[in-house]
C-alpha positions in Angstrom: 0.0 0.0 0.0 1.5 3.4 -1.0 1.9 6.0 1.7 2.2 9.4 -0.1 3.9 12.1 1.9 5.0 15.6 1.2 8.1 17.4 2.6 10.1 20.6 1.9 13.9 20.7 2.0 16.0 23.9 2.3 18.7 23.5 -0.4 22.0 25.3 -0.2 24.6 26.0 -2.9 22.2 26.7 -5.9 23.3 29.7 -8.0 21.4 29.5 -11.3 18.5 27.9 -13.2 20.8 25.0 -14.2 21.4 24.2 -10.5 17.6 24.1 -10.1 17.3 21.7 -13.1 20.1 19.5 -11.8 18.6 19.1 -8.3 15.1 18.6 -9.7 16.2 16.0 -12.2 18.2 14.1 -9.6 15.3 14.0 -7.2 12.8 13.0 -9.8 14.9 10.1 -10.9 14.6 8.5 -7.4 12.3 5.5 -7.2 9.2 6.4 -5.2 9.2 10.2 -6.0 5.9 11.3 -7.6 6.9 14.9 -8.0 9.7 17.3 -7.2 9.6 21.1 -7.6 12.8 23.2 -6.8 12.6 27.0 -6.4 15.7 29.1 -6.9 14.4 32.2 -5.1 13.2 30.5 -1.9 16.0 27.9 -2.3 13.6 25.0 -1.4 12.6 21.7 -2.9 9.1 20.4 -2.4 8.7 16.6 -2.8 5.8 14.2 -3.1 6.9 10.6 -2.6 6.0 7.1 -1.5 7.2 6.9 2.1 7.3 3.1 2.0 10.0 3.2 -0.7 12.2 6.2 0.2 13.0 8.5 3.1 14.6 11.8 4.2 18.2 10.5 4.4 17.9 9.2 0.8 16.9 12.7 -0.4 19.8 14.4 1.5 22.3 11.9 0.2 21.1 12.5 -3.4 21.2 16.3 -3.1 24.7 16.0 -1.6 25.8 13.7 -4.5 24.5 16.3 -7.0 26.9 18.8 -5.5 24.5 20.8 -3.2 23.5 20.7 0.4 20.5 20.7 2.7 20.4 23.3 5.5 20.2 21.6 8.9 19.8 22.9 12.5 21.2 21.6 15.8 19.2 21.8 19.0 20.9 21.5 22.4 18.4 20.6 25.1 18.7 20.1 28.9 16.7 17.0 29.8 15.1 16.7 33.3 13.7 13.5 34.9 16.2 11.1 33.4 16.3 8.2 35.9 19.1 6.2 34.3 20.9 5.4 31.0 17.9 3.3 29.8 15.8 6.5 29.9 18.4 8.2 27.8 18.4 5.4 25.2 14.6 5.3 25.2 14.4 9.1 24.6 17.1 8.9 21.9 15.0 6.2 20.1 11.9 8.4 20.4 13.6 11.5 19.0 15.3 9.5 16.1 11.9 8.2 15.0 10.5 11.8 14.5 10.1 13.1 10.9 12.8 15.5 10.1 15.3 14.3 12.8 18.6 13.1 11.3 20.6 12.3 14.5 19.8 12.3 18.2 22.3 11.9 21.0 21.1 11.8 24.7 23.7 11.7 27.5 22.5 10.6 30.9 25.6 11.9 32.8 25.3 15.5 31.5 21.5 15.4 31.1 21.7 16.9 27.7 20.4 16.0 24.2 21.8 17.1 20.9 19.5 16.8 18.0 20.3 17.4 14.3 17.2 18.2 12.3 15.8 19.7 9.1 14.1 23.0 10.1 11.5 23.0 7.3 10.1 19.6 8.6 10.3 19.9 12.4 10.8 22.8 14.8 12.5 23.0 18.2 9.1 23.5 19.9 8.0 20.1 18.4 11.2 18.5 19.6 10.4 19.7 23.2 6.8 18.5 22.9 8.1 15.0 21.9 10.4 15.0 24.9 7.4 15.9 27.2 5.2 13.2 25.6 8.0 10.7 26.4 7.7 11.6 30.1 10.6 14.0 30.4 11.1 17.8 30.5 13.1 19.7 28.0 14.7 23.1 28.4 16.6 25.0 25.7 20.3 25.5 26.2 21.2 29.1 25.5 17.8 30.8 25.6 15.4 31.5 22.8 15.0 29.0 19.9 16.8 30.0 16.7 15.6 29.9 13.1 17.9 27.1 11.9 17.2 27.6 8.3 17.8 31.4 8.5 21.0 30.7 10.4 22.2 28.3 7.6 21.4 30.9 5.0 23.2 33.6 7.0 26.2 31.4 7.3 26.2 31.0 3.6 26.1 34.8 3.0 28.8 35.4 5.6 31.0 32.9 3.9 30.5 34.6 0.5 31.3 38.0 2.2 34.6 36.5 3.6 35.6 35.1 0.2 34.7 38.4 -1.5 36.9 40.4 0.9 39.8 38.1 0.3 39.2 38.4 -3.5 39.2 42.2 -3.3 42.4 42.2 -1.2 44.3 40.4 -3.9 42.4 41.6 -7.1 42.4 45.4 -6.5 46.3 45.7 -6.3 46.6 43.2 -9.1 44.3 45.2 -11.4 46.0 48.5 -10.4 49.5 47.0 -11.1 48.4 45.6 -14.5 46.8 48.9 -15.7 49.7 51.0 -14.4 52.2 48.8 -16.2 50.2 49.1 -19.5 50.0 52.9 -19.3 53.7 53.2 -18.1 52.7 54.7 -14.8 55.0 52.5 -12.6 58.5 53.5 -11.3 61.4 52.9 -13.7 62.7 49.8 -11.8 59.6 47.9 -12.9 60.7 48.1 -16.6 63.5 46.7 -18.7 63.0 48.6 -21.9 60.6 49.2 -24.8 59.1 46.4 -26.8 58.3 46.2 -30.6 54.7 47.4 -30.1 55.9 50.6 -28.4 54.9 49.5 -24.9 57.5 49.2 -22.1 58.5 45.7 -21.1 58.2 44.8 -17.4 60.9 43.1 -15.4 60.7 39.2 -15.6 59.8 39.0 -11.9 56.7 41.3 -12.5 54.7 38.4 -14.0 55.6 36.3 -11.0 54.2 39.0 -8.7 51.0 39.0 -10.8 50.8 35.2 -10.5 51.3 35.4 -6.7 48.4 37.8 -6.5 46.1 35.9 -8.9 46.6 32.3 -7.6 44.8 32.8 -4.2 41.8 34.3 -6.1 41.8 31.5 -8.7 42.1 28.6 -6.4 40.8 29.7 -3.0 38.2 32.4 -3.7 37.1 30.6 -6.9 37.5 27.0 -5.7 33.7 26.6 -5.2 33.3 27.1 -9.0 35.7 24.3 -9.8 33.9 22.0 -7.2 30.4 23.0 -8.6 31.6 22.5 -12.2 33.0 19.0 -11.4 29.8 17.9 -9.7 27.7 19.4 -12.4 29.6 17.6 -15.2 29.5 14.4 -13.1 25.7 14.7 -13.2 25.9 15.0 -17.0 24.8 18.6 -17.0 26.4 22.0 -17.1 25.7 25.0 -15.0 27.0 28.6 -14.4 30.0 27.2 -12.5 31.2 25.5 -15.6 31.2 28.7 -17.6 33.0 30.7 -14.8 35.6 27.9 -14.3 36.2 27.6 -18.0 36.5 31.4 -18.6 38.7 32.2 -15.7 40.9 29.1 -16.2 41.5 29.9 -19.9 42.9 33.3 -18.9 44.9 32.0 -15.9 46.4 28.9 -17.5 47.2 30.8 -20.8 49.3 33.2 -18.7 51.4 30.4 -17.0 53.7 29.4 -19.9 54.3 33.2 -20.6 55.3 33.6 -16.9 57.6 30.5 -17.1 59.3 32.1 -20.1 58.1 29.3 -22.5 56.1 31.7 -24.7 56.2 35.4 -25.5 53.3 37.7 -24.9 51.1 39.4 -22.3 49.8 37.7 -19.2 46.0 37.9 -18.3 46.1 37.1 -14.6 44.2 40.3 -13.8 41.4 39.1 -16.2 41.0 35.7 -14.4 41.0 37.4 -11.0 38.6 40.1 -12.0 36.2 37.6 -13.5 36.0 35.6 -10.2 35.9 38.7 -7.9 33.2 40.6 -10.0 31.0 37.5 -10.1 31.5 37.1 -6.4 30.4 40.7 -5.8 27.3 40.1 -7.9 26.4 36.8 -6.1 26.8 38.5 -2.7 24.5 41.4 -3.7 22.1 38.9 -5.2 22.0 36.8 -2.0 21.3 39.8 0.1 18.5 41.1 -2.3 17.0 37.5 -2.4 16.8 37.6 1.4 14.6 40.7 1.1 12.1 38.9 -1.2 11.0 36.7 1.7 10.5 39.7 4.1 6.8 39.3 4.1 7.1 35.8 5.5 9.5 37.1 8.2 7.1 39.9 9.0 4.2 37.3 9.4 6.4 35.1 11.6 7.3 38.2 13.7 3.6 38.8 14.5 3.6 35.8 16.9 3.5 36.5 20.6 6.6 35.0 22.4 4.8 34.1 25.6 1.3 33.4 26.9 -0.3 33.8 30.3 -2.2 30.5 31.0 -4.3 29.5 34.0 -3.5 26.0 35.1 -4.9 24.5 38.3 -6.1 28.0 39.3 -2.6 29.4 39.0 -1.6 32.1 36.5 1.7 31.1 34.7 3.7 32.7 31.9 4.9 30.1 29.4 6.5 30.1 25.9 3.8 30.3 23.3 4.9 26.9 21.9 4.0 25.3 25.3 0.3 26.4 25.2 -1.9 23.3 24.9 -5.4 22.9 23.5 -7.9 23.5 26.3 -5.7 25.9 28.2 -7.4 29.0 29.5 -5.3 32.0 28.4 -5.5 35.5 29.8 -4.8 38.6 27.7 -4.5 42.1 29.1 -5.2 45.3 27.1 -2.4 46.1 24.6 -1.1 42.5 24.5 -1.0 40.1 21.6 -3.4 37.1 21.6 -0.9 34.2 21.6 -3.0 31.4 19.9 -6.4 30.8 18.4 -9.4 30.2 20.7 -12.9 31.1 21.9 -13.6 33.8 24.5 -15.0 32.5 27.8 -14.9 35.7 29.9 -14.5 39.4 29.3 -15.3 41.9 26.6 -12.9 43.8 24.4 -12.2 45.0 20.9 -9.4 43.3 18.9 -7.3 44.7 16.1 -7.2 42.0 13.4 -5.8 44.2 10.6 -2.4 42.5 10.6 -4.1 39.3 9.3 -7.3 40.4 7.6 -6.5 43.9 6.4 -9.7 45.2 8.1 -8.8 48.5 9.7 -11.7 48.6 12.3 -11.3 46.7 15.6 -13.7 43.7 16.0 -15.8 43.5 19.2 -15.3 40.3 21.2 -17.5 38.8 23.9 -18.0 35.3 25.4 -18.5 32.7 22.6 -16.6 34.9 20.0 -13.5 33.4 18.3 -10.1 35.1 18.6 -7.1 34.7 16.3 -3.5 34.3 17.4 -1.1 37.3 16.7 -4.0 39.9 16.8 -3.9 42.7 19.2 -6.2 43.1 22.2 -7.1 46.8 22.5 -9.4 47.6 25.5 -10.7 45.1 28.0 -9.2 41.9 29.5 -10.1 38.6 27.9 -10.0 35.0 29.0 -10.2 32.5 26.2 -9.9 28.8 25.8 -7.1 27.7 23.3 -8.6 25.7 20.4 -5.7 25.7 17.9 -1.9 25.8 18.8 1.4 25.4 16.9 1.0 24.5 13.2 -2.8 24.6 13.5 -3.2 28.3 14.2 -4.6 30.6 11.5 -1.2 32.5 11.4 0.7 29.2 10.9 -1.7 28.1 8.2 -1.3 31.5 6.4 2.5 31.2 6.6 2.3 27.7 5.1 0.0 28.9 2.3 2.3 31.7 1.4 5.4 29.4 1.5 3.6 26.8 -0.7 2.6 29.5 -3.2 6.2 30.8 -3.3 7.6 27.3 -3.8 5.3 26.5 -6.7 6.1 27.1 -10.4 4.0 29.5 -12.5 3.2 28.5 -16.1 5.0 31.5 -17.4 8.3 30.0 -16.0 8.2 27.0 -18.3 9.8 28.8 -21.2 12.6 30.0 -19.1 13.2 26.5 -17.7 13.3 25.0 -21.2 15.8 27.6 -22.4 17.9 27.1 -19.2 18.1 23.4 -19.8 20.1 23.8 -23.0 21.6 27.3 -22.3 25.1 26.4 -20.9 25.9 23.7 -23.5 24.8 26.1 -26.2 27.0 28.9 -24.8 30.0 26.5 -24.6 29.4 25.6 -28.3 29.1 29.3 -29.2 32.4 30.0 -27.3 34.1 27.2 -29.2 32.9 28.6 -32.5 34.0 32.1 -31.5 37.5 30.8 -30.8 37.7 28.9 -34.1 36.2 31.8 -36.1 38.7 34.3 -34.7 41.6 32.0 -34.9 41.1 30.8 -38.5 39.0 33.5 -40.1 39.7 36.7 -38.0 41.0 39.8 -39.8 44.8 40.2 -40.0 46.4 41.8 -37.0 48.6 45.0 -37.4 52.3 44.5 -36.9 52.4 46.3 -33.5 49.2 44.7 -32.1 51.1 43.1 -29.2 49.0 39.9 -29.4 48.7 37.0 -31.8 45.8 35.3 -33.4 45.6 32.6 -30.7 45.5 35.2 -27.8 42.8 37.3 -29.6 40.6 34.2 -30.2 41.1 33.2 -26.6 40.1 36.6 -25.2 36.9 36.7 -27.2 36.1 33.1 -26.2 36.5 34.0 -22.5 34.2 37.0 -23.0 31.5 34.8 -24.5 31.8 32.3 -21.6 31.7 34.9 -18.9 28.9 37.2 -20.4 26.4 34.4 -20.6 24.0 34.5 -17.7 21.5 31.7 -16.9 20.9 33.2 -13.4 18.7 36.1 -14.5 16.4 33.7 -16.4 16.2 31.4 -13.3 15.4 34.3 -11.0 13.0 36.2 -13.3 9.8 34.4 -12.2 10.4 33.0 -8.7 11.6 36.4 -7.2 8.5 38.2 -8.5 6.2 35.4 -7.3 7.8 35.6 -3.8 7.4 39.3 -3.5 3.8 39.2 -5.1 2.5 36.5 -2.8 4.2 38.2 0.2 2.6 41.5 -0.7 -0.8 39.8 -1.0 -0.4 38.2 2.5 0.3 41.6 4.0 -3.1 43.0 2.8 -5.1 39.8 3.5 -5.0 38.2 0.1 -3.7 34.6 0.1 -2.8 32.8 -3.2 -2.7 29.0 -2.9 -0.2 28.7 -5.7 1.7 30.8 -8.3 -0.6 29.6 -11.1 -3.6 31.3 -9.5 -1.5 34.5 -9.0 -0.7 34.5 -12.7 -4.2 33.6 -13.9 -6.0 36.2 -11.8 -4.6 39.0 -14.0 -6.3 37.5 -17.1 -9.8 37.6 -15.7 -12.4 39.7 -17.6 -15.6 38.5 -15.9 -16.2 38.5 -12.2 -19.2 36.5 -10.8 -20.2 37.5 -7.3 -22.4 35.3 -5.1 -25.0 37.5 -3.5 -25.5 36.2 0.1 -22.4 36.8 2.3 -20.4 38.3 -0.5 -22.3 41.4 -1.8 -24.6 41.3 1.2 -23.8 40.6 4.9 -25.6 37.3 4.9 -27.6 38.3 8.0 -31.2 39.6 7.7 -31.7 42.9 9.5 -34.6 45.3 10.1 -34.4 48.1 7.5 -37.8 49.9 7.7 -40.7 50.3 10.2 -43.9 51.8 8.7 -46.9 52.7 11.0 -50.5 52.4 9.7 -52.2 55.8 9.4 -55.1 54.3 11.5 -52.8 53.5 14.5 -51.4 55.8 17.1 -48.4 53.7 18.1 -44.7 54.6 17.9 -42.2 52.5 15.8 -40.4 51.4 19.0 -43.7 50.2 20.6 -44.6 48.3 17.4 -41.2 46.7 17.2 -41.4 45.8 21.0 -44.7 44.0 20.5 -43.6 42.2 17.4 -40.2 41.2 19.0 -42.0 39.9 22.1 -44.0 37.5 19.9 -40.9 36.5 17.9 -39.1 35.5 21.1 -40.5 32.1 20.6 -39.7 31.9 16.9 -36.7 30.2 15.3 -37.3 31.8 11.8 -34.3 34.0 10.5 -36.7 36.9 9.8 -38.2 36.6 13.4 -34.7 36.5 14.8 -33.8 39.7 12.9 -36.8 41.5 14.5 -35.9 40.2 18.0 -32.2 41.3 17.4 -33.2 44.9 16.4 -35.4 45.3 19.5 -32.5 44.0 21.7 -30.1 46.4 20.0 -32.5 49.3 20.7 -32.6 48.3 24.4 -36.4 47.6 24.3 -37.9 45.6 27.2 -39.5 42.4 25.9 -42.2 40.4 27.7 -42.9 36.7 27.6 -45.6 35.9 25.1 -48.6 33.7 26.0 -50.4 31.2 23.7 -47.7 31.3 21.0 -48.8 29.8 17.7 -46.8 29.5 14.5 -48.4 28.9 11.1 -46.0 27.5 8.5 -45.7 29.8 5.4 -47.9 32.5 7.1 -46.5 33.8 10.4 -46.8 33.7 14.2 -49.4 34.9 16.7 -49.4 35.3 20.5 -50.8 37.3 23.4 -48.6 40.2 24.7 -49.7 42.1 27.8 -53.3 41.1 27.2 -53.3 42.2 23.5 -53.5 39.8 20.5 -50.4 40.4 18.3 -49.9 38.8 14.9 -46.8 39.0 12.7 -47.0 37.5 9.2 -47.3 37.9 5.5 -50.1 39.2 3.3 -51.6 35.7 2.9 -52.1 35.5 6.7 -53.9 38.8 6.8 -56.1 38.0 3.8 -57.1 34.6 5.4 -58.2 36.5 8.5 -59.9 39.3 6.5 -57.8 42.0 8.0 -57.7 45.0 5.7 -54.2 46.5 5.0 -55.3 50.1 4.2 -52.4 52.4 3.3 -49.9 49.5 4.1 -50.7 47.7 0.9 -48.8 50.3 -1.2 -46.0 50.3 1.4 -45.6 46.5 1.1 -45.4 46.8 -2.7 -42.7 49.5 -2.4 -40.7 47.5 0.1 -40.8 44.4 -2.0 -39.6 46.3 -5.1 -36.5 47.2 -3.0 -35.7 43.5 -2.4 -37.0 43.6 1.2 -39.3 41.1 3.0 -42.4 42.9 4.4 -43.6 41.5 7.8 -47.1 42.8 8.6 -48.0 43.4 12.3 -51.7 43.4 13.6 -52.7 44.4 17.1 -56.1 43.2 18.2 -57.0 42.1 14.7 -56.3 45.6 13.2 -53.3 46.2 10.9 -50.8 48.3 12.9 -47.8 48.5 10.6 -45.2 46.8 8.6 -41.6 45.8 9.5 -39.2 45.3 6.5 -36.4 42.9 6.8 -33.6 42.5 4.3 -30.1 41.0 3.9 -28.3 44.3 4.0 -25.6 45.2 1.5 -22.1 45.5 2.8 -20.8 49.1 3.0 -17.9 48.3 0.6 -19.8 46.4 -2.1 -20.8 49.3 -4.3 -17.3 50.8 -4.2 -15.8 47.4 -4.9 -17.9 46.8 -8.0 -17.1 50.3 -9.2 -13.4 49.5 -8.8 -13.9 46.3 -10.9 -15.6 48.4 -13.6 -12.7 50.9 -13.6 -10.4 47.9 -14.3 -12.4 47.1 -17.5 -14.1 44.0 -16.0 -17.7 42.8 -16.4 -19.5 42.0 -13.1 -22.3 39.4 -12.7 -24.3 38.5 -9.6 -25.5 35.0 -8.9 -28.3 34.2 -6.4 -31.1 31.9 -5.6 -33.5 34.9 -5.1 -36.3 35.6 -7.5 -35.6 37.8 -10.5 -37.4 40.9 -9.1 -35.5 40.9 -5.8 -32.2 40.1 -7.5 -32.6 43.0 -9.9 -33.4 45.4 -7.1 -30.1 44.5 -5.4 -28.3 44.6 -8.7 -29.5 48.2 -9.2 -28.2 49.3 -5.8 -24.7 48.0 -6.4 -24.4 48.4 -10.1 -23.7 44.9 -11.5 -23.9 44.3 -15.2 -25.6 40.9 -15.3 -28.1 39.2 -13.0 -28.2 35.4 -12.7 -31.3 34.8 -10.5 -33.2 31.7 -9.2 -30.0 29.6 -9.4 -29.8 26.7 -6.9 -26.4 26.0 -5.2 -25.9 23.0 -7.4 -26.6 25.0 -10.6 -24.0 27.8 -9.9 -21.1 25.8 -11.5 -23.1 25.3 -14.8 -23.8 29.1 -14.9 -20.1 29.7 -14.6 -19.5 27.1 -17.3 -21.9 28.9 -19.7 -19.9 32.2 -19.2 -16.7 30.3 -19.9 -18.1 29.0 -23.2 -18.2 32.6 -24.5 -14.4 32.6 -24.1 -14.5 34.6 -20.9 -11.9 34.1 -18.2 -14.1 33.9 -15.2 -13.4 34.6 -11.5 -16.0 33.3 -9.0 -16.3 35.0 -5.6 -18.2 33.2 -2.9 -18.1 32.3 0.8 -16.3 29.0 0.0 -19.0 26.7 1.5 -22.1 26.1 -0.7 -20.2 27.8 -3.6 -17.4 25.2 -3.7 -18.4 23.6 -7.1 -18.6 27.0 -8.7 -15.3 28.1 -7.2 -13.7 25.0 -8.6 -15.3 25.4 -12.1 -14.1 29.1 -12.4 -10.8 29.9 -13.9 -10.0 31.7 -10.6 -12.0 31.0 -7.5 -11.8 33.6 -4.7 -13.2 32.6 -1.3 -14.4 35.3 1.1 -13.1 33.9 4.4 -12.0 34.9 7.8 -8.8 34.2 9.7 -10.3 31.2 11.4 -11.5 29.3 8.3 -8.6 30.2 5.9 -7.2 26.6 6.1 -10.5 25.2 4.9 -11.0 27.5 1.9 -11.3 25.4 -1.2 -10.5 28.3 -3.6 -7.1 29.1 -5.1 -7.4 32.6 -3.7 -8.6 33.5 -0.2 -9.6 37.0 0.8 -9.1 37.1 4.6 -11.5 39.9 5.3 -15.1 40.1 4.1 -14.3 43.3 2.2 -15.2 42.8 -1.5 -12.5 45.4 -2.5 -10.1 42.6 -2.0 -11.2 41.2 -5.4 -9.9 44.2 -7.3 -6.7 44.2 -5.2 -6.1 40.6 -6.0 -6.5 41.1 -9.7 -4.4 44.3 -9.6 -1.6 42.5 -7.7 -1.7 39.7 -10.2 -1.4 42.1 -13.2 1.5 44.0 -11.6 3.3 40.7 -10.7 2.9 39.3 -14.2 4.2 42.6 -15.6 7.2 42.4 -13.4 7.9 38.8 -14.5 7.6 39.9 -18.2 10.0 42.7 -17.5 12.5 40.3 -15.8 12.2 37.8 -18.6 12.6 40.5 -21.3 15.8 41.7 -19.5 17.2 38.2 -19.1 16.7 37.2 -22.7 17.5 40.6 -24.3 20.7 40.8 -22.2 21.9 37.4 -23.6 20.6 38.1 -27.1 22.5 41.3 -27.4 25.7 40.7 -25.4 26.6 37.2 -26.4 26.8 38.2 -30.2 28.7 41.4 -29.0 31.2 39.2 -27.2 31.5 36.9 -30.3 32.3 39.9 -32.5 35.1 41.0 -30.1 33.4 44.1 -28.8 33.5 43.1 -25.1 36.5 42.9 -22.8 36.3 39.8 -20.5 36.4 42.0 -17.4 33.4 44.1 -18.6 31.6 40.9 -19.5 32.1 39.5 -16.0 30.8 42.8 -14.4 27.7 42.8 -16.7 27.0 39.1 -16.0 27.3 39.6 -12.2 24.9 42.6 -12.2 22.3 41.1 -14.6 20.8 38.9 -11.9 21.0 41.7 -9.3 18.9 43.8 -11.7 16.2 41.1 -11.9 16.0 40.7 -8.1 15.9 44.5 -7.5 13.2 44.9 -10.2 11.1 42.3 -8.4 11.6 44.1 -5.1 9.9 47.2 -6.6 6.6 45.3 -6.2 6.8 45.7 -2.4 6.5 49.5 -2.7 3.6 49.5 -5.2 0.0 50.2 -4.0 -2.7 47.8 -4.9 
């Protein structure tokens, strides 16, 4: 029986699109792997596999063999309650069995445990929980838990910085010496005389000095390129490392026989060193910029409270948020963050949920109301019962959704992947042709050129090898996707994958479900009209009707009762309550017979409506349900109840129209009621009297007219239509985000999120197209320029190094754009 599992690995050492292709290809080849997706920008591999055939250690071994690494963390824990060495062995075995744990060592004598783990699979908090479940107590050694993956990335950047500094220390004096020699700026003792080409010849030892400065750069700073090239070739592929190693080596090793005096000519040690150092500068800047593309995730992680105040056995205790358990009663004071998800059991307050939902107004909370972890308690003190902790909280689910979207591949990326797969071999072939072309067919050199045919051909070949840049193509799409999905999360828009982010921008028809999307989904009293034959106030009429409805469970009756409660009216217990299905209700209130019902109920009893008849017709034309009220068998007034339109709906639909989109409303209401609501909010098309099961077929009809349709609904009874649409947008809340079936979830109930999502998609796709244009045009223009001899290898290295920095920086512009 197959046991399909999914895991995410943090990959280190990837520099270009070819690296991604190599890791992906190696992982896909493994028996039991169903799918593997590797992302250069997030530097992660997402795997789906059969756990009965293959495991974590097999994946790590394969990644290492391909020439890359997997970021790991080490947790040092103090273990209490170890009775003897058997306890230590038992705990060691328990920890080793956990998913994501690579090694575990528990020592009884020191009461310490050292655990090596993969941070994207298991956290230190989960390790401590596993220790507690085994009957022991774990405390961290050295304070607060660290982000192991971030630490591994930081170590990688620091190592690049160290190598860059060493490279600059040797390369800058080497370059200055070389240029000064060529322009005759050095003191006289550096020169022996004047050569045939009019340039002054340097002393024999000068080339040895150049070699001494170039060798550390070539073989220490640039060693990783040789290692990467070897591993890449061993895997029957070629990546950026191969191009850099070939280009710099050609310049360096050509200069050796000249230095040894075996050949005459100029040395090019400064060229080889500059190539490596300039590319190292570019890679360092790129790594720092790439770190900023995931700032939205870091910001979301930073929202979490660090500690929680729990009441256990009647005692208030402050514990780390990871130690909060389901069922704990948590106390939150004004101004404090709510640590986990739960339900209020005591207290009243208003809570700022804007950091998760994008809603600016605080939300009132009272007993029975849900609260979301990471939101801010504003006024009163709250006690709530924890219902979701750890990875189950809304914030953790949001972070996972964003990470999954950032790790997925957008359809627009396929072309770049296909080009990248053949790019490096094609460049090597072009470089070879460049060398042969210049060597055999190049124009004759002037007598005082100072170089021969071979040297000229070699320099141009090196320029071709170094100018070619597969990195920009590899980073063009994923960096923009990372910034786009992160930007969305900041304003309460969650994209489930990068395909939905790309697709949303192509939408030209938006279908809005009426109930809960355009309207609030809760009937409320909108009008109270008194009969001209009755001397009763609207509050008194409402009080009598609400007293009768106290015994009713009908939504319209509940709306009347709720309005009376909101107004602070004193209701009395009704006597002789009777409900007539399809007509209304009747009861005795304070000795008076009160009846609340529809026109049919009044007609059956022969109660004339008088002036109320025209009022009922008017209210119904406004999509309101008219509830007639009679007191002592005389019509007293009419109370109108309607599902009120959200304040933002009209503006949201106007925004969609400004974007050139057609808007349709779909509802189960009758045509007349639906059209009345449509007029109020300004939709173009009304699809009325549609049952929930018929919504998907209505969407399909629109798609048959070659429309790209977005369906917006509450994600519950609209699920089939959300799935049928090209893009499904679920109006959710922070607590049900994990259950949303649609590819896009709008965290708040604000319909303006639809236009924001489409706008963000359009801007992200525009950025991707700009990036891809730059990546391709750069190579299309500069590779031929290098072939024709117009580019110096050092300029080529600088251009190549900064091309990927340009792509990442362009993607980062998305963070500053308003949507």
